[in-house]
C-alpha positions as CSV (number, residue, x, y, z in Angstrom):
1,M,71.7,105.4,77.3
2,S,70.2,106.0,73.9
3,H,70.6,103.3,71.3
4,R,69.6,105.6,68.5
5,R,73.1,107.0,68.1
6,R,75.3,106.1,65.3
7,L,79.0,106.3,66.1
8,A,81.9,106.0,63.8
9,A,85.3,104.6,65.2
10,I,88.4,105.9,63.6
11,A,91.8,105.0,65.0
12,G,95.0,106.6,63.6
13,A,95.1,106.4,59.8
14,T,92.9,103.3,59.6
15,A,89.2,103.9,59.6
16,A,86.8,101.5,61.3
17,V,83.0,102.0,61.7
18,A,81.2,101.0,64.9
19,L,77.8,101.6,66.4
20,I,78.1,102.8,70.0
21,A,75.5,104.5,72.2
22,G,76.1,107.6,74.4
23,C,78.9,110.1,75.1
24,S,79.5,113.7,74.2
25,A,81.9,112.4,71.7
26,V,81.8,108.6,71.4
27,A,84.7,106.7,70.0
28,T,85.4,106.2,66.4
29,A,88.5,104.9,65.9
30,P,109.2,104.6,77.2
31,A,137.0,108.1,97.2
32,A,138.3,105.8,99.0
33,E,139.9,107.6,102.0
34,A,143.5,108.4,101.4
35,P,145.8,106.3,103.6
36,Q,147.4,108.1,106.5
37,P,151.2,107.9,106.9
38,S,152.3,105.7,109.7
39,A,153.8,107.3,112.8
40,H,157.5,106.7,113.2
41,R,159.3,106.9,116.6
42,S,162.8,108.4,116.2
43,S,165.4,106.5,118.2
44,A,167.5,108.8,120.4
45,P,171.2,108.3,120.0
46,L,172.8,106.3,122.7
47,S,174.3,108.6,125.3
48,A,174.5,108.9,129.1
49,P,171.2,109.7,130.6
50,V,170.5,113.3,131.2
51,Q,169.8,114.3,134.8
52,R,166.9,116.7,135.1
53,T,167.1,119.2,138.0
54,T,163.4,120.1,137.7
55,P,160.6,118.0,136.6
56,P,159.2,118.9,133.2
57,A,156.2,121.2,133.2
58,A,152.9,119.4,132.7
59,P,151.4,120.0,129.4
60,A,148.6,122.5,129.4
61,A,145.2,121.0,129.4
62,T,143.5,121.3,126.0
63,K,139.8,122.1,126.0
64,V,137.9,119.9,123.7
65,A,134.7,121.4,122.5
66,A,131.6,119.3,123.0
67,P,130.1,118.2,119.8
68,A,127.1,120.4,118.7
69,S,123.8,118.7,119.2
70,Q,122.3,117.5,115.9
71,S,118.7,117.2,115.2
72,P,117.7,113.9,113.6
73,A,116.9,114.0,109.9
74,P,113.1,114.3,109.4
75,T,111.4,111.0,108.4
76,P,109.4,111.4,105.2
77,A,105.7,111.2,105.8
78,A,103.8,108.3,104.4
79,P,101.2,109.2,101.7
80,A,98.0,110.3,103.5
81,A,94.9,108.3,103.0
82,A,92.3,110.2,101.0
83,A,88.8,110.3,102.3
84,A,87.5,109.5,98.8
85,C,89.7,106.3,98.7
86,V,88.6,104.9,102.1
87,G,87.2,101.4,101.6
88,T,89.2,100.6,98.5
89,P,91.0,97.3,99.0
90,A,94.8,97.5,99.6
91,G,96.6,97.6,96.3
92,A,93.4,97.8,94.2
93,K,93.0,100.5,91.6
94,H,89.6,102.4,91.6
95,V,88.4,105.6,89.9
96,Y,85.7,107.6,91.7
97,V,83.6,110.4,90.2
98,S,81.1,112.7,91.9
99,I,78.7,114.3,89.5
100,S,77.4,116.9,92.1
101,E,81.0,117.9,92.9
102,Q,82.2,117.6,89.3
103,H,85.4,115.9,90.6
104,L,87.4,112.7,90.1
105,W,89.7,110.7,92.4
106,A,92.0,107.9,91.3
107,C,93.0,105.6,94.1
108,T,95.3,102.7,94.7
109,G,94.0,101.2,97.9
110,T,93.5,104.2,100.3
111,T,96.3,106.1,98.6
112,L,95.3,108.9,96.2
113,L,97.1,108.9,92.9
114,T,95.4,112.1,91.6
115,E,92.3,114.1,91.9
116,A,90.9,116.7,89.4
117,P,87.8,118.6,88.3
118,V,85.8,117.1,85.5
119,T,82.8,117.8,83.2
120,T,80.1,115.2,83.0
121,G,76.9,114.9,80.9
122,A,74.5,117.8,80.1
123,S,71.8,116.3,82.4
124,A,69.4,119.3,82.2
125,L,68.8,118.9,78.5
126,T,65.3,117.5,77.8
127,N,65.4,116.6,74.2
128,V,68.3,114.1,74.5
129,H,69.5,111.8,77.3
130,D,73.0,113.1,77.9
131,A,73.3,112.5,81.7
132,T,76.4,110.5,82.7
133,P,75.2,107.2,84.1
134,T,75.7,106.4,87.8
135,G,76.9,103.1,89.2
136,T,80.0,101.0,89.2
137,F,81.5,100.0,85.8
138,A,84.9,99.1,84.5
139,I,87.3,100.5,82.0
140,T,86.8,98.5,78.8
141,G,89.6,99.9,76.6
142,K,92.5,102.4,76.2
143,I,92.9,104.1,72.9
144,R,95.3,106.9,71.8
145,N,94.7,109.6,69.2
146,T,91.3,108.8,67.9
147,V,88.2,110.6,66.8
148,L,84.9,110.5,68.7
149,A,81.9,110.9,66.5
150,G,78.2,110.6,66.6
151,S,74.9,112.5,66.2
152,D,71.6,113.2,67.9
153,V,68.6,115.4,67.3
154,N,70.8,118.4,67.8
155,G,73.2,117.4,65.1
156,P,76.5,115.5,64.6
157,W,79.8,115.8,66.3
158,N,83.3,114.8,65.2
159,D,85.9,115.4,67.9
160,P,89.6,114.4,67.9
161,V,91.0,113.3,71.3
162,Q,94.4,112.2,72.4
163,Y,93.1,109.7,75.1
164,W,90.0,107.6,75.2
165,M,89.0,105.2,77.9
166,P,85.4,103.9,77.6
167,F,83.8,102.4,80.7
168,V,80.2,101.6,79.7
169,G,78.6,101.6,76.3
170,G,79.7,104.7,74.5
171,D,80.6,106.7,77.6
172,G,84.2,107.1,78.8
173,F,87.0,109.4,79.9
174,H,88.7,111.7,77.4
175,D,90.3,115.1,76.9
176,A,88.2,117.8,75.4
177,S,90.2,120.6,73.8
178,W,87.0,122.2,72.4
179,Q,85.4,122.8,75.8
180,T,85.2,126.6,76.4
181,F,84.1,126.7,80.1
182,P,86.2,125.4,83.1
183,L,86.2,121.9,84.2
184,G,84.3,121.6,87.5
185,S,81.9,124.3,86.5
186,P,78.1,123.9,87.2
187,L,77.6,124.8,83.5
188,Y,77.9,121.1,82.8
189,T,74.1,120.7,83.2
190,T,73.4,122.5,79.9
191,Q,76.8,122.6,78.2
192,G,78.4,119.4,79.3
193,S,79.0,116.2,77.4
194,H,76.7,113.6,75.9
195,G,77.5,111.3,78.8
196,C,81.3,111.1,78.8
197,I,83.6,112.5,81.4
198,H,85.9,115.3,80.2
199,L,89.3,115.6,81.9
200,S,92.3,118.0,81.4
201,L,95.0,116.7,79.1
202,A,97.4,116.3,82.0
203,T,94.9,114.4,84.2
204,I,93.8,112.0,81.4
205,A,97.4,111.3,80.6
206,T,98.1,110.4,84.2
207,V,95.0,108.2,84.6
208,F,95.5,106.6,81.2
209,G,99.0,105.6,82.1
210,W,98.0,104.2,85.5
211,A,94.7,102.5,84.9
212,D,94.3,99.0,83.5
213,V,91.5,97.6,81.3
214,G,89.2,96.3,84.0
215,T,89.9,99.0,86.6
216,P,86.6,99.7,88.4
217,V,84.9,103.1,87.9
218,T,82.3,104.3,90.4
219,I,80.2,107.3,89.4
220,R,78.0,108.9,92.1
221,A,75.3,111.4,91.7
């Protein structure tokens, strides 16, 4: 990561200046059942017993329909374990990124929270070092509505973002409303970031709300 970059941190309406290395844009900165009537037996008036000459007819047999068979209610399936999350300790949060696949997976244990396409650093550029670093790092901060600014030999940048989560030096996760090609595209090699990882606004909002400062981030080539 280049240490020659000068980055300004601006958060909200208060301006603060910081020197940070890296990134395509590096940070400057909630009825109850009705009662049934009781049955009453009516008492017959007292009189002489009535002699029956013929026995009373037996009541006709009443057919009772057999209850229709009922299928048991389906049991909700447990969340499937994602292949990308295998090996993550139970209950632990971990973010995985594949540069070759241009994809991110956010896991809690072996359960996948979300997955999404990303754009990583412009690794094919030769006059700057914009490749996203590989290895295991940790989220070091969570900032809303800031401006990511910096410069290199190709000129300055000054990019407003809604979500910023640095994980090493000046590189981190953020939205990128200015990007003109699709996330996940192989164009990242020449048109990607200065080292950061771009996510859609919906994805970064989800990951930002879920992740903690200190959540591990593993980036693979």
